[in-house]
C-alpha positions as CSV (number, residue, x, y, z in Angstrom):
1,M,27.2,135.4,70.3
2,Q,26.3,135.9,66.6
3,K,27.2,133.4,63.9
4,V,29.4,134.0,60.9
5,F,28.8,132.0,57.6
6,V,31.5,131.9,54.9
7,I,30.2,130.5,51.7
8,Y,32.5,129.2,49.0
9,G,31.9,127.9,45.5
10,P,32.7,128.7,41.9
11,P,31.2,131.7,40.1
12,G,27.5,131.0,39.6
13,A,27.2,128.4,42.4
14,G,24.6,130.5,44.2
15,K,26.7,132.0,47.0
16,G,24.9,135.3,46.9
17,T,21.5,133.7,46.8
18,Q,22.1,131.4,49.7
19,A,23.7,134.3,51.6
20,N,20.5,136.3,51.1
21,L,18.4,133.4,52.3
22,L,20.5,132.8,55.4
23,S,20.7,136.5,56.2
24,A,16.9,136.8,56.0
25,K,16.2,133.7,58.0
26,F,18.6,134.5,60.8
27,G,18.8,138.3,60.8
28,L,22.4,138.4,59.6
29,Y,24.2,141.0,57.5
30,H,25.0,139.7,54.0
31,F,28.5,141.0,53.3
32,D,28.7,140.5,49.5
33,T,32.4,141.4,49.2
34,G,32.3,141.1,45.4
35,K,29.6,143.7,45.1
36,Y,31.3,145.8,47.7
37,I,34.6,145.8,45.8
38,E,32.7,146.4,42.5
39,H,31.0,149.4,44.0
40,V,34.3,150.8,45.3
41,V,36.3,150.5,42.1
42,H,33.4,151.9,39.9
43,D,32.6,154.8,42.3
44,P,33.2,158.0,40.3
45,K,34.6,159.8,43.4
46,Y,37.7,157.5,43.1
47,K,38.4,158.3,39.5
48,D,41.6,160.1,40.4
49,D,42.7,157.5,43.0
50,A,45.6,155.6,41.3
51,V,45.3,152.6,43.6
52,I,41.6,152.1,43.1
53,Q,41.9,152.7,39.3
54,R,44.6,150.0,39.2
55,E,42.2,147.6,41.1
56,K,39.4,148.5,38.7
57,V,41.4,147.3,35.7
58,I,42.1,144.1,37.5
59,F,38.5,143.6,38.7
60,D,37.0,144.2,35.2
61,S,39.5,141.7,33.7
62,G,38.0,138.9,35.8
63,A,41.2,138.4,37.9
64,L,41.2,138.8,41.7
65,C,42.2,142.2,43.0
66,T,45.5,142.7,45.0
67,P,45.1,140.6,48.2
68,T,46.8,143.2,50.5
69,W,44.4,145.9,49.4
70,I,41.4,143.6,49.6
71,L,42.3,142.3,53.1
72,D,42.6,145.9,54.4
73,I,39.2,147.1,53.2
74,I,37.4,143.8,54.1
75,K,38.9,143.7,57.6
76,E,38.0,147.3,58.2
77,R,34.3,146.7,57.2
78,T,34.2,143.5,59.2
79,I,35.4,145.1,62.4
80,K,32.7,147.8,62.1
81,L,30.0,145.1,61.6
82,S,31.2,143.2,64.7
83,K,31.2,146.4,66.8
84,A,27.5,146.9,65.7
85,E,26.9,143.3,66.9
86,F,25.9,142.0,63.5
87,G,26.3,138.3,62.5
88,I,27.6,138.1,59.0
89,V,27.3,136.0,55.9
90,F,30.2,136.2,53.5
91,S,29.6,135.1,50.0
92,G,32.8,134.0,48.4
93,S,35.3,135.8,50.6
94,P,38.1,135.7,51.6
95,R,39.3,134.7,48.1
96,T,43.0,134.0,48.5
97,V,45.1,132.2,51.1
98,Y,46.7,135.5,52.1
99,E,43.4,137.2,52.7
100,T,42.3,134.2,54.7
101,F,45.3,133.6,57.0
102,G,47.5,136.7,56.5
103,D,51.2,136.4,57.2
104,E,53.6,137.1,60.1
105,K,52.9,140.8,60.1
106,H,49.2,140.9,59.1
107,K,46.1,139.2,60.6
108,G,44.1,137.3,58.1
109,L,40.3,137.6,58.0
110,I,39.8,134.3,59.8
111,Q,41.9,135.5,62.8
112,V,39.8,138.7,63.0
113,L,36.6,136.7,62.9
114,E,37.8,134.3,65.6
115,E,38.7,137.3,67.8
116,K,35.4,139.0,67.3
117,Y,33.0,136.0,67.1
118,G,34.8,133.0,68.5
119,R,36.0,129.9,66.5
120,D,32.9,127.8,67.4
121,N,30.6,130.4,65.7
122,L,32.3,130.2,62.3
123,V,30.4,128.1,59.7
124,F,32.1,127.3,56.4
125,L,30.0,126.1,53.4
126,Y,31.1,124.9,50.0
127,L,28.5,124.9,47.2
128,K,29.6,122.5,44.5
129,I,28.5,122.7,40.9
130,D,30.0,121.6,37.6
131,P,32.0,124.2,35.5
132,E,29.6,123.8,32.6
133,E,26.6,124.8,34.8
134,S,28.7,127.7,36.3
135,I,29.3,129.1,32.8
136,Q,25.6,128.7,31.9
137,R,24.3,130.4,35.0
138,N,26.6,133.4,34.7
139,S,25.8,133.9,31.0
140,R,22.1,134.3,32.0
141,R,22.4,136.4,35.1
142,M,21.1,140.0,35.4
143,I,21.3,142.4,38.3
144,C,18.8,145.1,39.4
145,E,20.5,148.5,39.6
146,V,18.0,149.6,42.3
147,C,17.6,146.8,44.8
148,G,20.6,144.7,43.8
149,T,18.6,141.5,43.3
150,G,20.4,138.9,41.1
151,L,18.1,137.3,38.6
152,L,18.9,134.0,36.9
153,Y,16.8,133.4,33.7
154,L,16.5,129.8,32.5
155,D,15.5,131.0,29.0
156,A,18.6,131.8,27.1
157,G,16.8,134.2,24.8
158,H,15.1,136.3,27.5
159,E,14.5,140.0,26.8
160,H,13.7,141.0,30.4
161,K,14.7,144.6,31.1
162,F,13.2,145.3,34.5
163,C,13.3,143.8,37.9
164,P,10.2,141.8,38.8
165,L,10.7,142.8,42.5
166,C,11.0,146.6,42.3
167,G,10.8,147.5,38.7
168,G,14.4,148.7,38.5
169,K,16.5,148.5,35.3
170,L,18.4,145.3,34.9
171,F,22.1,145.2,33.9
172,R,24.9,142.6,33.4
173,R,27.9,142.9,35.7
174,T,31.2,143.5,34.0
175,I,32.6,140.3,35.4
176,D,29.7,138.2,34.0
177,N,31.0,139.0,30.5
178,P,31.7,135.6,28.8
179,K,35.0,137.1,27.6
180,V,36.3,137.3,31.2
181,F,34.4,134.5,32.7
182,H,37.0,131.8,32.0
183,T,39.5,134.0,33.8
184,R,37.3,134.1,36.8
185,I,37.0,130.3,36.8
186,Q,40.8,129.9,36.5
187,E,41.3,132.4,39.3
188,Y,38.9,130.6,41.5
189,T,40.5,127.2,40.8
190,E,44.0,128.3,41.4
191,R,43.7,130.9,44.1
192,T,40.5,130.3,46.0
193,M,40.0,126.5,46.1
194,P,43.3,125.9,48.0
195,I,41.7,127.8,50.9
196,I,39.2,124.9,51.5
197,T,42.1,122.4,51.8
198,A,44.0,124.8,54.2
199,L,40.9,125.3,56.4
200,I,40.4,121.6,56.8
201,A,44.1,121.1,57.5
202,K,43.8,123.7,60.3
203,G,40.9,121.8,61.9
204,Y,37.9,123.8,60.5
205,K,34.9,121.9,59.3
206,V,33.8,122.8,55.7
207,T,30.4,121.4,54.8
208,E,29.9,120.5,51.2
209,I,26.5,121.2,49.6
210,D,25.2,120.3,46.2
211,G,24.6,123.7,44.6
212,R,22.6,122.3,41.6
213,P,19.0,122.1,43.0
214,L,16.6,125.0,43.3
215,P,17.7,127.6,45.9
216,Y,15.1,126.6,48.6
217,Q,16.3,123.0,48.3
218,V,19.9,124.0,48.7
219,L,18.9,126.1,51.7
220,N,17.1,123.1,53.3
221,E,20.2,120.9,52.7
222,I,22.4,123.5,54.4
223,L,20.1,123.7,57.4
224,K,19.9,119.9,57.6
225,K,23.7,119.4,57.4
226,I,24.7,122.1,59.9
227,K,21.8,121.2,62.2
228,L,20.9,124.8,62.7
229,H,17.3,126.1,62.7
230,K,17.7,129.2,64.9
231,I,20.3,131.5,66.3
């Protein structure tokens, strides 16, 4: 049975980076729900879709999109991945209590994952960094438009325009705009952080990891704490 990793942490904690490393190490599918949602709401073919255009405005503001809409599209994609027998690494999703646990009429993502993968195969990680570092990281992040690689530059005055991996043009995501970043932090604190408390209350183990060191050091700490070196 394949494993499922769910990685939490504030914006800029390195969720996507660790998801990429874990997926490469264990042959899992990295389901970056943030990028998936971003792709959907910015896809020109949906320019006349009223619901998606509504979600685009919400997304670009830094707020979290409508939970009912998010849950529907994420569950649909997750079920397809499970049928293809992929293990999954989620970076930062589900993002609200409703998306996580659903309600009396709708299954939350966790229930779907339990049914498809088994409770014992769910691994929850929390990458912890200070808000100041979160802001600094996001203000210096660029994304490759070709391969999707996220690049974090330590030099504040960098003028890099092309991806060192594939040569693609670099761009800054709309949600990494400093003007909306504080909204993202507030949304995370008020709507996502409560999920961790709820998971623990329901008997799930959430492993806390220091997200400040270099990525390979964070990965080593993850593997050490969850005592997992192969799947």
